[in-house]
C-alpha positions in Angstrom: -11.0 2.0 -3.9 -10.0 3.6 -0.7 -6.4 3.2 0.4 -5.5 4.3 4.1 -2.0 5.6 4.2 0.1 5.3 7.3 1.7 8.4 8.9 5.3 7.6 8.0 4.2 7.9 4.4 2.1 10.9 4.5 5.0 12.8 3.0 4.1 11.2 -0.4 0.3 11.8 -0.3 -0.4 14.7 2.2 -3.6 12.7 2.9 -4.5 9.8 5.1 -6.7 8.3 2.7 -6.6 8.1 -1.1 -8.3 6.6 -4.0 -6.3 4.1 -6.2 -7.1 1.5 -8.7 -5.8 -2.2 -9.3 -7.0 -5.7 -9.8 -4.0 -7.0 -7.5 -2.0 -5.4 -4.5 1.0 -4.9 -6.7 -1.1 -3.2 -9.5 -2.9 -0.9 -6.7 0.7 0.0 -5.5 1.8 0.8 -9.2 -1.2 3.1 -9.5 -0.4 4.9 -6.1 3.1 5.3 -7.4 1.8 6.9 -10.6 -0.3 9.2 -8.5 2.4 9.7 -5.9 6.0 9.1 -7.3 8.5 7.4 -5.1 5.7 5.5 -2.6 6.2 2.1 -4.3 9.9 2.0 -3.4 9.1 2.3 0.1 6.5 -0.4 0.4 7.6 -3.0 -2.4 11.0 -4.1 -2.9 13.1 -4.7 -6.1 11.7 -8.3 -6.4 8.2 -7.1 -6.2 7.8 -8.3 -2.7 6.1 -6.6 0.1 8.9 -5.1 2.2 9.2 -6.8 5.6 8.2 -3.9 7.8 5.0 -3.3 5.6 1.6 -4.9 6.4 -1.4 -4.7 4.0 -4.9 -5.1 5.3 -7.8 -5.8 2.8 -11.2 -5.5 4.2 -9.6 -5.7 7.7 -7.8 -8.9 6.9 -3.9 -9.3 6.6 -2.8 -10.0 3.3 0.9 -11.0 2.4 1.0 -11.6 -1.2 1.5 -8.8 -3.6 -0.6 -10.7 -6.2 -3.7 -10.8 -4.0 -6.8 -10.0 -6.1 -8.6 -6.9 -5.4 -12.2 -5.5 -6.1 -13.0 -1.8 -6.7 -15.3 -2.0 -3.5 -12.5 -3.1 -1.1 -10.8 -0.9 1.3 -7.0 -1.3 1.8 -5.0 -0.2 4.7 -1.1 0.1 4.6 0.5 -0.2 8.0 4.2 0.4 8.5 6.0 -0.9 11.6 8.4 1.6 13.2 11.6 0.4 15.1 14.5 2.3 16.6 16.0 2.5 20.0 
């Protein structure tokens, strides 16, 4: 399925849009990490929860559960909040 990558994570993929597979968001992120090592740690924490500054949109709808089911035809967008001062 298509996965859109936010600008702060482009150093891992070098592409704004990549392909990945998975029946859940967690499985999708695991596949992304296999293809782009180190990416998972930036978006999923040690307890397999989505990090607070990361948002997933599946077919345009916000999803907050890493166990959310996916289908191969879905589009996933990862959004990363930026902060600073």
